[in-house]
N, C-alpha and C positions, 0 to 999 in steps of 0.2 A: 542800870536797872531798868529805865524805860524801855529800853531797846530789847532785853529780854521779855517785858511785859507785851511788847507789841509780838516778837517771834511767838511766844506761848499764845496771844491771841489767835495769831494766823494758822497754829497749827504746826507749829515748825520745831518748836523743842516744847520740853515738858521740864516746870519747874519743880525741883523737889526742894520743898521748905527745909532749910536748916542744912541742906546738902549741897546744893548746886542746880545744875540743868544738865539736860542730854538731848540730844537730837531726839525729835518723836520720830516712832515708828509706826506703821499702821499693817495691819494684817490685810490678808488679801480679800477679803469680804469688805473691808472699808474700802480700801482701793476703789473696786468695783461699785460700790456705792457711791462715791465720789463722783466719777466716772457717768453714772445714769444719770445722777443731779446735775451734774455740770454740762453734759449733753442736752438735756431739757434747757436749761437757761440759754446755751449758746443758740440753742436751735430755736428760741424765741426770739432773741438778738436778730438772726439772721433774716426769720420771717418779717418782722419790722423793718428791716432794712432793705428789703426787695420793696419794699412799698413807700421809702423815702430815700432813697440814693438819687445822687446828683449823676451826671455825665463825667464831671470830673472825677467825683470820687470811684467811679468804674475803671477809668483811665489809669488812676493809682493803682487800683486792685490789680488791673490787667499787667502792670508795669512789675509790682511785688511777685504775679505769679511766675512771669518770664524769668524772673532772677532764681526762683526754686525751680524752675523747670531747667534751668541752666547746671545747677548742682548734680543734677542726675547723671550727667557724664564724668564728673569729678571720680577718678579712682580711689581716693584719699578717704577711708571713712571718717577720720577725723574732721575734716574741712567737710564732708556731705552734713554729720552731725550738728557741727557747731553752726553750720551757714543755714541749716534747716530750723533749727529752733530759733534761731533771730529772725529769720525770715517768716517763719510760721507764727512767730508773734506779732510781726508786722501786719501779716495778711491778714489776722483775727482782728487786730486792732482798728485797721481799715474799715473791715464791717461793722466794728462798734461803732466809728464814726459816723457810717451811713443811719445808723439808726437815730441819732441825732438825739441822745439822750443821756446826759451826763450821768443819770444815776444808775443806769445799766452798765455805761463803760467803767464807772467805779468799783460798782460789785463785781463786774467780770475780771476786773485787773487784778483784784484780791484772790477769785476762784483760778485765775492763771498763774498765779505766785504758788499756790498750792500745787497744782497740775506740775509746774514745773521740778518744783521740792520732791514730788513724789516720782517724777521720770529720773531726776539725776540721782536718786538714792538708792537705785536699784540694783546698783553694783555693776550695770553694763557699761563696758568702756566708751562705746559710741551710740548712747542711746538713740533711738529712732533712724539710724541712717539705714539699717537694713529694709525699712519699709519706704524709704523716700519715693518710689516709684507710684506706692499704691496712695501715700497719702497725697501726693500731687494731686493726683488723679481724682480724689475725693474733692480737691480745692478747685479743678477744673468744673466739678460736678457743679459746687457750690455758688461759684464763679458764673456760669451759665444760667442759673436759675435768677440769679441776682440780676444779669443781664436783661432777662426775661419780664422781671417784675413779677415773678412768680412764688408767691410768698409759701404756699403749702411744700413746693418743691427744696424751697433756699430751707426752710425750718428742717423737714426731713433729711436732706443731705447732710446740713450740720449736724445734727444729732446723731445719725451715724457716723460721721468722721470722728466727733468727739469720744463717743461710745468704744469706738474701734481701737482708741489708744489702749484700752486695757488687753485686748489681743495682741498687740504689739509688744506692751510689757511682758506679758507672759511669754510670748516666742523668744523676745530677746534674751529674757532671765533665765531661760531653758535651756537655750543656746550657750550662754555665758557658764552655766552650771556644768553643763557637759564637758566643754573646754576643759574646764578647771578639774574636773575628775576624771579627764583621759591621760 
């Protein structure tokens, strides 16, 4: 029961008293609202990270970014999708560490869990694989701002990147629906 309460508290399941539980569903507006809020929050973290990061942390971010870049040449959409989701999370966690704020990192981790849930419940077989090049370009812009110590640019680039997830979700969902209907 405790696990169900936690999942319910994180917005991933709906508990139906005297009945059971079901996977939570969100309408399009709610998903868009979440990514607007999430983008602002992650933008704040990136802005702070630009002023607090260390050279060692920048090198770690560079290594993660190189690994994401290598995925772009893989022909297998499944490999790209899985690899990107894992490395994307590491990329953003590295930025959270640069902010040197445990409360920001812990709050963000919960938001990332909900983001992953929303992405993985779209019904798209290989979520985000179609947008790997653009997502990596966003990462490179964020990384450049962090290297430059440019708080405003890091914040703006991160916010655009996160909010842009909604566009990818829409495009991939529409593409998957069109394939099913053909």
